[in-house]
C-alpha positions as CSV (number, residue, x, y, z in Angstrom):
1,M,88.5,64.9,39.7
2,K,87.0,61.6,41.0
3,V,83.2,61.4,40.5
4,L,81.0,58.8,42.0
5,V,77.5,58.2,40.7
6,I,74.9,56.3,42.8
7,G,72.3,54.8,40.5
8,G,72.6,53.6,36.9
9,I,69.2,53.6,35.3
10,A,68.5,57.0,33.6
11,G,70.1,60.1,35.0
12,G,73.3,58.5,36.2
13,P,74.5,57.1,32.8
14,S,73.4,60.3,31.0
15,F,75.5,62.4,33.4
16,A,78.5,60.0,33.2
17,T,78.6,59.8,29.4
18,R,78.2,63.5,29.0
19,L,80.9,64.3,31.5
20,R,83.3,61.9,29.7
21,R,82.6,63.7,26.4
22,I,83.7,67.0,27.8
23,N,86.3,65.9,30.4
24,E,88.7,63.1,29.4
25,N,90.6,63.2,32.7
26,A,87.8,62.7,35.2
27,E,87.6,59.3,37.0
28,I,84.0,58.2,36.9
29,I,82.4,55.2,38.8
30,I,78.8,54.2,38.6
31,F,77.3,52.0,41.4
32,E,74.2,50.2,40.5
33,R,72.6,47.7,43.0
34,G,70.6,46.1,40.3
35,A,71.3,43.7,37.4
36,A,71.6,46.3,34.6
37,I,72.1,49.9,33.8
38,S,70.4,52.2,31.3
39,V,67.2,50.3,31.4
40,A,64.3,51.8,29.4
41,S,61.9,51.4,32.3
42,C,59.0,52.9,30.3
43,A,59.4,50.0,27.8
44,L,59.1,47.2,30.3
45,P,55.2,46.8,30.0
46,Y,55.7,46.3,26.2
47,Y,58.3,43.7,26.9
48,L,55.9,41.9,29.1
49,G,53.2,42.2,26.4
50,G,55.3,40.8,23.6
51,L,55.5,44.0,21.6
52,I,59.2,44.1,22.5
53,R,60.4,40.5,22.1
54,N,64.1,40.8,22.9
55,R,65.1,41.5,26.5
56,S,68.3,43.2,25.4
57,A,66.3,45.8,23.5
58,V,65.2,47.5,26.8
59,I,68.8,47.8,27.9
60,E,70.3,50.8,26.1
61,R,73.9,50.5,27.4
62,T,75.9,47.8,29.1
63,P,78.8,48.1,31.5
64,E,81.1,46.7,28.9
65,I,80.2,49.3,26.3
66,L,80.6,52.2,28.8
67,K,84.0,50.9,29.8
68,Q,85.2,50.4,26.2
69,K,83.7,53.5,24.6
70,N,83.7,55.9,27.6
71,N,86.2,54.6,30.1
72,I,83.5,54.6,32.8
73,D,83.7,52.0,35.6
74,V,80.3,50.5,36.1
75,R,79.8,48.2,39.1
76,L,76.6,46.1,39.0
77,Y,75.2,44.6,42.2
78,N,77.1,47.2,44.1
79,E,74.9,49.0,46.6
80,V,76.0,52.2,48.4
81,T,74.8,51.7,52.0
82,S,76.0,54.9,53.6
83,I,77.7,58.3,52.8
84,D,80.2,60.0,55.0
85,P,80.2,63.6,53.8
86,D,82.9,64.7,56.2
87,K,85.5,62.2,55.0
88,K,84.0,62.3,51.4
89,V,83.7,58.5,51.2
90,V,80.9,56.0,50.5
91,H,80.4,52.6,51.9
92,V,79.6,49.9,49.4
93,I,78.4,46.3,49.5
94,D,79.4,44.1,46.5
95,H,76.5,41.6,46.6
96,Q,78.1,39.3,44.0
97,N,81.2,38.7,46.1
98,D,79.7,39.4,49.5
99,Q,82.3,42.0,50.2
100,T,82.2,45.6,51.7
101,Y,84.5,48.4,50.8
102,T,84.8,52.2,50.7
103,E,85.4,54.6,47.9
104,N,86.4,58.3,48.2
105,Y,85.1,61.0,46.0
106,D,85.6,64.6,44.9
107,K,82.0,64.9,43.7
108,L,79.1,62.6,44.5
109,I,76.0,62.3,42.3
110,I,72.9,60.7,43.7
111,S,70.6,59.3,41.0
112,T,68.9,56.6,43.0
113,G,65.4,57.1,41.5
114,A,62.3,55.8,43.1
115,S,60.8,52.4,44.1
116,P,57.2,51.1,43.8
117,S,55.2,51.8,47.0
118,V,53.3,49.0,48.6
119,P,49.9,50.0,50.0
120,A,49.3,49.4,53.7
121,I,46.6,46.7,53.2
122,K,46.2,44.0,55.8
123,G,47.6,40.7,54.5
124,I,49.5,42.2,51.5
125,D,52.8,41.0,53.0
126,K,51.5,37.4,52.7
127,A,50.6,37.7,49.0
128,D,52.8,35.2,47.3
129,D,52.0,36.2,43.7
130,A,52.1,40.0,44.0
131,F,54.4,41.9,41.6
132,V,55.7,45.4,40.9
133,L,57.4,46.7,37.8
134,R,60.3,49.1,38.0
135,A,63.5,47.2,37.2
136,I,64.4,44.6,34.6
137,T,64.5,41.9,37.3
138,D,60.9,42.8,38.1
139,A,60.0,42.1,34.5
140,D,62.0,38.8,34.6
141,K,60.0,37.7,37.6
142,I,56.7,38.5,36.0
143,K,57.6,36.7,32.7
144,H,58.7,33.7,34.6
145,F,55.5,33.6,36.6
146,L,53.4,33.9,33.4
147,D,55.4,31.3,31.5
148,T,55.5,28.7,34.4
149,R,52.2,29.2,36.3
150,H,50.0,30.4,33.4
151,P,47.6,32.5,35.5
152,K,44.2,33.1,34.0
153,R,43.1,36.2,36.2
154,V,45.2,39.2,37.2
155,T,44.1,42.1,39.4
156,I,45.9,45.4,39.1
157,L,45.8,47.7,42.1
158,G,45.8,51.3,40.8
159,A,44.4,52.8,37.6
160,G,47.3,55.1,36.9
161,T,49.6,55.1,33.9
162,I,51.6,52.0,34.9
163,G,48.5,50.1,35.8
164,I,46.8,50.7,32.5
165,E,50.0,50.0,30.5
166,V,50.5,46.6,32.2
167,A,46.8,45.9,31.7
168,E,47.4,45.9,28.0
169,S,50.3,43.6,28.4
170,F,48.2,41.1,30.4
171,V,45.4,41.3,27.8
172,N,48.0,40.4,25.2
173,N,48.8,37.4,27.3
174,N,45.1,36.3,27.1
175,M,44.3,37.0,30.7
176,D,41.2,38.2,32.4
177,V,42.2,41.6,33.7
178,T,40.6,43.7,36.5
179,I,41.8,47.1,37.7
180,V,40.8,48.2,41.2
181,E,41.0,52.0,41.8
182,Q,40.0,53.7,45.0
183,S,39.3,57.1,43.3
184,D,36.5,57.9,40.9
185,Q,38.5,57.9,37.6
186,V,41.2,56.1,35.7
187,A,44.4,57.6,34.2
188,A,45.4,60.2,36.7
189,P,46.7,62.9,36.3
190,F,44.6,63.3,33.2
191,D,41.4,65.3,33.5
192,T,38.0,63.6,33.4
193,E,37.3,64.5,29.8
194,I,40.4,62.4,28.8
195,A,40.0,59.8,31.6
196,D,36.5,59.0,30.3
197,I,37.9,58.3,26.8
198,V,40.5,56.0,28.4
199,A,37.9,54.2,30.5
200,Q,35.8,53.6,27.4
201,E,38.9,52.1,25.6
202,L,39.5,49.8,28.6
203,D,35.9,48.6,28.5
204,E,36.1,47.9,24.8
205,K,39.2,45.9,25.3
206,G,37.5,43.7,27.9
207,V,39.3,45.2,31.0
208,H,37.1,45.3,34.1
209,V,37.5,48.5,36.1
210,L,36.3,48.8,39.6
211,L,36.3,52.5,40.7
212,N,35.7,53.8,44.2
213,H,36.7,50.5,45.6
214,T,39.0,50.3,48.7
215,I,40.6,47.0,49.6
216,K,40.2,46.3,53.3
217,E,42.2,43.0,53.4
218,I,44.0,40.5,51.2
219,T,43.6,36.8,52.2
220,D,44.3,33.4,50.8
221,N,48.0,34.3,50.2
222,G,46.9,37.1,47.8
223,K,44.2,35.2,46.0
224,T,41.2,36.9,47.6
225,L,40.6,40.6,48.0
226,I,38.1,41.8,50.6
227,F,36.6,45.2,49.9
228,D,35.2,47.7,52.4
229,D,31.6,46.7,51.7
230,G,32.5,43.1,52.5
231,S,32.4,41.8,49.0
232,A,35.2,39.5,47.7
233,H,37.2,39.3,44.5
234,H,39.3,36.3,43.5
235,T,42.4,36.4,41.4
236,D,45.4,34.3,40.4
237,M,47.9,37.2,40.4
238,L,48.3,40.7,41.8
239,F,50.1,43.7,40.3
240,L,50.8,46.7,42.4
241,G,50.6,50.0,40.5
242,T,50.0,52.2,43.4
243,G,52.7,54.8,42.9
244,V,56.4,55.2,43.8
245,Q,58.5,56.6,46.6
246,P,61.9,58.2,46.3
247,N,65.0,56.2,47.2
248,S,66.4,58.8,49.5
249,Q,67.1,56.8,52.6
250,V,70.9,56.7,52.3
251,A,71.0,60.4,51.4
252,G,68.8,61.4,54.3
253,A,70.9,59.4,56.8
254,A,73.9,61.3,55.6
255,G,72.3,64.6,56.4
256,V,71.1,65.6,52.9
257,K,68.0,67.8,53.3
258,L,64.7,66.1,52.3
259,S,61.3,67.5,51.6
260,D,58.2,66.4,53.6
261,D,57.6,63.6,51.1
262,Q,61.3,62.5,51.3
263,H,62.6,63.9,48.0
264,I,66.1,65.4,47.9
265,I,65.9,69.2,47.8
266,V,68.3,70.7,45.2
267,D,69.1,74.2,44.1
268,H,69.4,75.7,40.6
269,H,72.8,73.9,40.2
270,L,71.2,70.5,41.3
271,K,73.3,70.7,44.4
272,T,72.1,69.5,47.8
273,N,72.8,71.2,51.1
274,L,76.0,69.2,51.6
275,P,79.3,70.1,50.0
276,D,80.1,68.4,46.6
277,I,76.9,66.3,46.7
278,Y,74.4,66.6,43.9
279,A,71.2,64.8,43.0
280,I,69.2,64.3,39.8
281,G,66.1,62.3,38.6
282,D,63.1,60.9,40.3
283,V,64.7,61.2,43.7
284,V,64.8,65.0,43.7
285,E,62.4,67.9,44.4
286,T,62.9,71.0,42.3
287,T,60.7,74.0,41.4
288,S,57.9,74.1,38.9
289,I,58.5,76.6,36.1
290,I,54.8,77.1,35.8
291,T,53.7,77.7,39.4
292,G,57.0,78.3,41.3
293,Q,56.0,75.7,43.8
294,P,58.2,72.7,44.8
295,I,57.5,69.7,42.7
296,P,59.0,66.2,42.3
297,S,61.1,65.7,39.1
298,L,59.6,62.6,37.6
299,L,60.2,60.5,34.4
300,S,63.5,59.5,32.7
301,S,63.3,62.4,30.2
302,A,63.8,64.9,33.0
303,A,66.6,62.7,34.6
304,N,68.5,62.5,31.3
305,R,68.3,66.3,30.8
306,Q,69.4,67.0,34.4
307,G,72.3,64.6,34.0
308,H,73.6,66.3,30.8
309,L,73.2,69.7,32.5
310,L,74.9,68.7,35.7
311,A,77.9,67.4,33.8
312,D,78.3,70.8,32.1
313,I,78.0,72.5,35.5
314,L,80.6,70.4,37.2
315,N,82.9,71.0,34.2
316,G,82.7,74.7,34.8
317,S,79.9,75.9,32.6
318,P,77.9,78.8,34.0
319,L,74.6,77.1,33.6
320,E,71.5,76.8,35.9
321,Y,68.6,74.4,36.1
322,K,65.6,76.5,35.5
323,G,63.1,74.0,36.9
324,F,60.6,71.4,36.0
325,I,57.7,71.6,33.5
326,G,56.8,67.9,33.3
327,A,55.7,66.0,30.2
328,G,54.4,62.5,29.8
329,V,53.0,60.2,27.1
330,S,51.4,56.8,27.4
331,K,50.0,54.2,25.0
332,F,46.7,52.8,26.3
333,F,45.8,50.1,23.8
334,D,44.8,52.0,20.6
335,L,45.1,55.4,22.3
336,T,48.1,57.7,22.8
337,V,47.5,60.1,25.7
338,S,49.9,62.8,26.7
339,Y,50.3,66.0,28.7
340,V,52.7,68.9,29.2
341,G,52.8,70.9,32.4
342,Y,49.9,70.9,34.9
343,T,46.6,69.2,34.1
344,E,43.4,70.6,35.7
345,Q,43.4,67.7,38.2
346,A,47.1,68.5,39.1
347,L,46.2,72.2,39.6
348,Q,43.4,71.3,41.9
349,Q,45.6,69.0,43.9
350,S,48.1,71.8,44.3
351,G,45.5,74.1,45.6
352,I,45.5,76.3,42.5
353,N,42.0,77.3,41.5
354,D,42.7,80.4,39.4
355,Y,42.8,78.8,36.0
356,R,40.8,78.3,32.8
357,S,40.3,75.2,30.8
358,V,39.4,74.6,27.2
359,F,38.2,71.3,25.7
360,I,38.6,71.1,21.9
361,T,37.4,68.3,19.6
362,P,39.2,68.7,16.3
């Protein structure tokens, strides 16, 4: 059995190493278009802030280790550009050698994850000093900018988890930090009782938070933000923490069925609508165990579990993926904030109003 894996950050390596443990004969190839595999993406803000000092500490496995210990062929800077499900081949660009080639498969695993979404703000495409944080190369670019340009002011667009986590990193770099959020609270999807505590923590740490602010235009190559009310805000650096979108373009072009928000739809065996093509991780939509509704499968913990389970399924185990619960934990300065399942805010966004909430102060 020849198994190709597209994507090497979380679910892909977890699937590949598990499959090797239970199947010594399978040929396994991982294609990763980036510079590293098995990157602990959740640790990148702490690498930027200096809590993690060694870059190699956020890379859990290397291609050399997977080849030596697991006999898995990992190809960095190799991007799968198209899938031919009829011929069961993928088309690949090797960016290091500027070459194209094809590779056939018996089973294909799509673990392409998600990419930061760039908001549709006039002038944002001309912002020279705007950054995102998803890959190790993104962290490298930010660190280089901090070390060489020494910016004093940074503005973060979005007060979600990633925005607040990088805010702490920038505070640790002795920068003046402003978070701009168009809604009326920080730290979605947490409920207001928790968000208010997080907002107080941000204020105590000197972070400026501008809620209910919508940016109309970005001028001066990213140095000036113009709000809807006409007021202006000046900055030396922009960070975009405005959400992510699934990397499903190649799958969709091959005929893989996508949801309305472009996630890959999988069944209880993590299989797509096309023969011998499966998907795991941030790129997929599955079913909520709590509500029974379709839900994106986010965070590396889910991707890793799906990878392990899919390896067992492909090796013949009569297992099924029961669905997604969802759990997350974040460190916001001196706070640790976590959730399991649906928060009240998430229920409301899903149109579910038949619920009860309890707030306990121990």
